[in-house]
C-alpha positions in Angstrom: 114.0 54.2 76.6 110.8 56.2 76.7 110.6 56.1 72.8 110.9 52.1 72.6 108.6 51.5 75.1 105.9 53.3 73.4 107.1 51.2 70.8 106.5 47.8 72.1 103.0 49.5 73.7 102.4 49.7 69.8 102.6 46.2 69.6 100.4 44.9 72.7 97.0 44.9 71.9 95.9 45.5 75.5 97.0 48.9 75.4 94.7 51.9 74.4 97.2 53.1 71.7 95.0 55.6 69.3 96.2 58.4 71.2 99.7 58.2 70.3 98.3 57.4 66.9 96.9 60.2 66.9 99.5 62.4 67.8 102.0 60.8 64.9 99.7 61.7 62.3 99.3 64.8 63.1 103.0 65.5 63.7 103.5 63.5 60.1 100.7 66.1 58.3 101.3 69.0 60.1 105.4 69.0 59.5 104.2 67.5 55.5 101.9 70.6 55.5 104.8 73.0 56.5 106.7 71.9 54.0 105.0 72.2 51.2 103.5 75.8 51.9 106.6 77.4 52.4 107.5 79.1 49.2 110.8 77.7 47.3 112.9 80.7 47.1 116.2 80.6 44.9 119.0 83.1 44.7 121.4 83.9 41.5 123.7 86.7 43.0 122.1 89.6 44.6 118.7 88.7 42.8 115.8 85.8 45.2 113.1 84.6 43.1 110.6 83.0 45.3 108.2 81.2 42.9 104.8 79.1 43.7 104.2 77.7 40.3 100.4 78.6 41.1 100.3 75.8 43.2 96.8 75.2 44.4 97.4 76.0 47.9 98.1 78.2 50.6 101.7 79.4 50.5 103.8 80.9 53.2 106.5 83.3 52.8 109.1 82.0 54.9 111.7 84.8 56.8 114.3 85.7 54.3 118.0 86.2 55.2 121.0 87.2 53.8 122.5 89.5 51.0 119.6 90.5 49.1 119.5 93.5 46.4 116.3 92.3 44.6 113.5 90.0 45.7 110.8 88.8 44.0 107.7 87.1 44.6 105.5 85.3 41.7 102.8 83.4 40.6 100.9 82.7 43.7 97.7 81.2 44.4 97.1 82.7 47.9 100.3 83.8 49.8 100.2 84.8 53.6 103.3 86.9 54.5 103.8 86.6 58.3 106.1 89.4 60.9 109.4 90.5 60.2 109.8 88.5 56.4 113.0 90.6 55.5 114.1 91.5 58.3 117.4 89.5 58.3 117.9 90.5 54.5 121.1 92.9 54.2 121.2 95.3 51.4 117.8 95.3 50.0 116.7 97.7 47.6 113.5 96.5 45.8 110.9 93.8 46.9 108.2 92.7 44.2 104.9 90.6 44.3 103.8 89.8 40.8 100.6 87.9 40.1 99.5 87.0 43.2 96.4 86.3 44.4 94.7 86.4 48.2 98.3 88.1 49.7 97.7 88.7 53.1 99.6 91.2 54.7 100.3 90.2 58.5 101.5 93.0 61.4 105.2 94.3 60.2 105.4 91.8 57.3 106.8 93.7 55.1 109.0 95.9 58.0 112.8 97.2 56.8 114.4 100.0 58.7 117.9 99.6 57.6 118.2 101.1 54.4 114.8 102.5 51.8 113.7 100.4 49.8 111.2 99.8 46.6 107.6 98.6 47.3 106.0 96.8 44.3 102.9 95.3 43.9 101.6 94.0 40.3 98.7 92.3 39.5 97.7 91.7 43.2 94.7 90.8 45.0 95.0 91.6 48.3 92.8 89.9 50.8 93.8 92.0 54.5 96.6 94.5 54.7 97.0 94.6 58.3 97.6 97.6 60.3 101.6 98.8 60.5 101.8 95.6 57.9 103.9 97.9 55.1 105.9 99.9 57.6 110.1 101.4 57.8 112.1 103.0 55.1 109.5 103.2 52.4 111.0 105.2 49.6 108.9 103.9 46.7 106.0 101.9 47.1 103.1 101.2 44.0 99.9 99.3 43.5 99.3 98.3 39.7 96.6 96.5 38.7 94.7 94.1 41.1 92.5 94.3 44.0 92.1 95.1 48.0 89.7 93.5 49.9 90.4 95.3 53.2 93.4 97.8 54.2 93.4 98.0 58.1 94.2 101.5 59.8 97.6 102.3 59.7 98.3 99.9 57.0 101.5 102.3 55.5 103.5 103.7 57.2 107.0 104.7 56.8 109.9 106.1 59.2 111.5 108.3 56.3 111.3 112.0 56.1 109.6 111.9 53.0 108.7 109.4 50.5 109.2 109.5 46.7 106.6 107.9 45.3 103.0 106.4 46.4 101.0 105.2 43.4 97.9 103.1 43.2 97.6 103.1 38.9 94.3 100.5 38.2 93.5 98.9 41.3 89.5 97.7 42.5 89.5 98.6 46.2 86.9 97.1 48.1 87.4 99.1 51.8 89.7 101.1 52.8 89.5 101.7 56.6 89.7 105.6 58.5 93.7 106.2 58.5 94.7 103.9 56.4 97.5 105.9 55.1 98.6 108.8 58.0 100.9 110.7 58.8 103.5 110.8 55.8 105.0 112.8 53.4 105.6 112.1 49.9 107.3 113.7 46.9 105.1 113.0 44.3 101.5 110.9 45.0 99.7 109.2 42.2 95.9 108.0 42.1 94.4 107.2 38.6 92.6 104.5 36.9 91.1 102.9 40.2 87.4 101.9 40.7 86.4 102.2 44.7 83.6 99.7 45.3 82.9 100.4 48.7 82.8 104.0 50.6 85.9 106.1 51.0 85.6 106.4 54.4 86.5 109.7 56.8 90.0 110.6 56.9 91.1 107.4 54.9 94.2 109.8 53.7 94.8 111.6 56.6 97.4 114.0 57.6 99.6 113.6 54.8 102.0 116.2 52.8 102.5 116.1 49.3 106.0 117.8 48.4 105.6 117.7 44.7 102.2 117.0 43.0 99.1 115.2 44.1 97.5 113.6 40.6 93.8 111.8 41.4 92.5 111.3 37.7 90.1 109.3 35.7 88.4 107.3 38.9 85.6 106.0 39.9 83.9 106.6 43.3 81.0 105.6 45.3 79.8 107.7 48.1 83.5 110.0 49.6 82.7 111.4 53.4 83.3 114.0 54.8 87.0 114.6 55.1 88.1 111.6 53.5 91.2 112.6 51.9 93.0 115.4 54.5 96.0 117.0 53.6 98.4 119.0 55.7 100.8 120.5 52.7 100.5 120.0 49.2 102.2 121.6 46.5 100.4 121.2 43.3 96.7 119.4 43.4 94.9 117.9 39.9 92.1 116.1 39.8 90.9 115.5 36.6 88.0 113.0 35.1 86.9 111.8 38.3 83.3 110.1 38.5 81.3 110.6 42.0 78.3 108.8 43.0 78.0 111.0 46.1 80.5 113.5 47.8 79.6 114.4 51.5 80.0 117.9 53.3 83.9 119.2 53.3 85.0 115.7 51.7 88.8 117.0 50.3 90.8 119.4 52.6 94.1 120.8 51.6 96.3 123.4 52.2 97.6 124.9 48.8 101.0 125.9 48.0 101.7 126.1 44.2 98.6 125.8 42.3 95.6 124.0 42.3 93.3 122.1 39.0 89.4 120.7 39.2 89.0 120.0 35.6 86.3 117.2 33.9 85.0 115.6 37.1 81.3 114.8 37.3 80.2 114.9 41.4 76.5 113.3 42.4 75.2 114.6 44.8 77.3 117.6 46.2 77.1 119.5 48.9 77.4 122.7 48.3 80.2 123.1 50.9 82.1 120.4 48.9 85.2 122.6 48.0 85.3 124.6 51.3 88.0 123.4 52.7 90.3 124.0 49.9 92.5 126.6 50.8 96.3 128.1 50.9 99.5 127.4 52.7 100.8 129.5 54.7 104.0 129.1 52.7 102.5 130.8 50.2 104.3 134.4 49.7 103.0 136.2 46.6 101.1 139.2 46.3 98.5 137.8 43.9 96.0 135.5 45.3 96.7 131.4 44.4 94.1 131.0 41.9 91.6 127.9 41.6 90.7 126.5 38.5 87.5 124.9 38.5 86.9 124.5 35.0 84.1 121.7 32.5 82.9 120.5 36.3 79.4 118.6 36.7 77.6 118.7 39.7 74.6 118.2 41.1 72.9 119.0 44.2 71.8 117.2 46.4 68.9 119.2 47.4 68.0 119.7 44.1 65.6 122.4 44.8 67.0 124.7 44.0 70.1 124.4 43.9 72.4 126.1 46.2 75.6 127.9 45.3 78.9 126.4 45.7 81.3 127.8 48.1 85.0 128.3 48.0 87.6 130.1 50.2 87.9 133.5 49.3 91.3 133.3 49.9 91.8 131.9 46.4 91.0 133.3 43.0 88.1 131.3 41.3 88.6 130.9 38.2 85.2 129.1 36.5 84.3 127.9 33.6 81.7 125.6 32.1 80.2 124.6 35.1 77.5 122.4 34.6 74.6 122.3 37.2 72.8 118.7 36.8 69.7 120.2 38.4 66.5 122.0 37.6 66.5 126.2 37.5 63.6 127.7 39.2 62.5 131.4 37.8 61.6 131.8 41.3 65.1 132.2 42.3 65.3 135.8 40.2 64.9 139.1 42.0 62.5 140.7 39.6 63.1 144.3 40.9 66.1 144.3 38.8 65.7 144.7 35.0 66.7 142.5 33.5 66.0 139.7 36.4 68.7 138.5 37.8 69.9 135.6 40.3 69.6 136.6 44.1 72.0 134.5 44.6 75.6 136.3 44.2 78.0 133.0 43.0 74.9 132.4 39.8 74.8 136.7 39.1 78.6 136.8 38.7 79.4 133.5 36.7 75.8 133.2 34.8 78.1 133.4 31.5 79.8 130.1 33.1 77.3 128.1 34.9 75.5 125.8 32.4 71.6 124.6 33.5 69.4 122.1 31.2 66.5 123.9 29.4 62.6 122.4 29.8 62.3 122.1 26.3 65.8 121.7 25.3 68.2 118.7 26.7 71.3 120.7 25.7 73.5 122.4 28.9 72.8 126.1 28.2 74.4 129.5 29.9 72.5 130.5 32.7 72.3 134.0 31.4 70.5 132.8 28.3 68.0 130.6 29.7 66.7 133.3 32.3 65.7 135.5 29.4 64.6 132.5 26.7 62.4 130.7 29.5 61.8 132.9 33.0 61.4 136.5 30.6 58.9 134.6 28.8 57.0 133.5 31.5 57.6 137.0 33.7 55.9 138.4 30.7 52.8 136.4 30.9 52.4 136.9 34.3 52.4 140.0 33.3 49.5 139.8 31.0 47.4 137.3 33.0 47.9 139.2 35.8 46.3 142.4 33.7 43.8 140.5 32.0 42.7 139.5 35.3 42.6 143.0 36.7 40.9 144.5 33.9 38.2 141.6 34.0 37.6 142.4 37.9 37.5 146.5 36.7 34.5 145.7 34.2 32.7 143.7 36.4 32.9 146.5 39.6 31.7 148.9 36.7 28.4 146.5 35.6 27.8 146.7 39.3 27.8 149.9 39.8 25.8 150.6 36.9 23.1 147.8 38.0 23.1 149.1 41.5 22.0 153.0 40.1 19.4 151.5 38.0 17.8 149.7 40.9 17.6 152.8 42.7 16.2 154.5 40.2 13.4 151.7 39.9 12.7 152.0 43.6 12.7 156.1 43.4 9.8 155.5 40.9 7.5 153.2 42.3 7.5 155.4 45.8 6.6 158.6 43.9 2.9 160.3 45.1 0.9 162.8 43.2 1.4 166.0 45.1 -1.9 168.9 45.4 -1.6 171.9 43.5 0.5 174.3 45.4 -2.4 177.0 46.9 -3.1 180.0 48.9 -3.7 180.4 52.3 -7.2 182.0 51.2 -7.9 179.7 48.5 -7.2 177.1 51.1 -9.8 178.7 53.5 -12.8 179.2 50.1 -12.6 175.1 49.7 -13.0 174.5 53.1 -15.9 176.8 53.4 -17.5 175.2 50.0 -16.8 171.7 51.2 -18.5 173.1 54.7 -21.5 174.2 53.0 -21.9 170.9 50.6 -21.8 172.7 47.4 -19.0 170.3 46.6 -21.5 167.2 46.3 -23.6 166.5 43.9 -27.0 164.6 44.1 -27.7 162.7 41.1 
């Protein structure tokens, strides 16, 4: 009855109908937009494929349900995944996002707790990974290619005791907030060929456990803040072929159980305590100390002059090879009381054959011991020669001054000499007085 009444009112020119027309138009527009924005999903056996067909509009992934062993979402220009999109699916094992731009994962978007699942992102550009967006019984998760604009704290959390794999390969990362990866265990963690455009915040990877291997290789980092990578346990750590613009403080904190290797890395603006928080896990029970292999790395001290020695934990047996210091070695840092002169710092003294510096005249890397013998000892010998020459000149000048003083004294004495009368006896003197008194010595001309 009310609808019929409204329809009649539409024909009545005396009635103001614009609010009703606006309401009908909004309902029609929203209905069409909602219908057209949902991704069309097609089920084939136990696989569900959701294809956006590269449509130039924002799409929404509708809640999925039913039996689905594998779900693939692909070819989207912009995709928004609302909370609990997977909750009603049964038997899900793998969900894959492929060739998706501007992906927004809202809170609990990929939350799944009934069975361990594998989550794959291939060439996906994330606009946002919200807190707890990837949550639940995650067995494996991989990011291959693509870009992450922003990942919020707790972006990835898992209820599984230990996941099998966490992989980032070839991903461009703009910003990861503190505690984005927090408090979960994984057997293998791989970060390879990634480019971190922004700073890695403190505790971005926080309180993680890597039960088998952590490999960080062929990445480019900007500033990595103190405790950015913090691990409660790492079985084997491999850090190789990475480029860091700067590392602040104890940026890498880990308790190692089986082995640790840092090889072929370039650390710019490095703190002397950068590697101090690498230590031995309590589960290590062998008699010999766990070896830290620190081979073929380049460091540039944040405080350029003088270069400071790197500090390592004493519980690790340091194996140091080809450590390049991209700083100038000052000869003033030598203990000249020893022959030949030795570096004052024990770290430089013990590893002088394996620590390399650039020579002032030769840009090639030169072992510190040879650099000291070629550059610093020559300077010290020259200094001794100059000092000896100056001392000799001062001695000659002193001799000349003494001679001049003696000559001047002799000249003054000669000017002051008085002719003394010849010595006479008392009688002779009396006779002379008598003669003078008698006027016998006067001559009247």
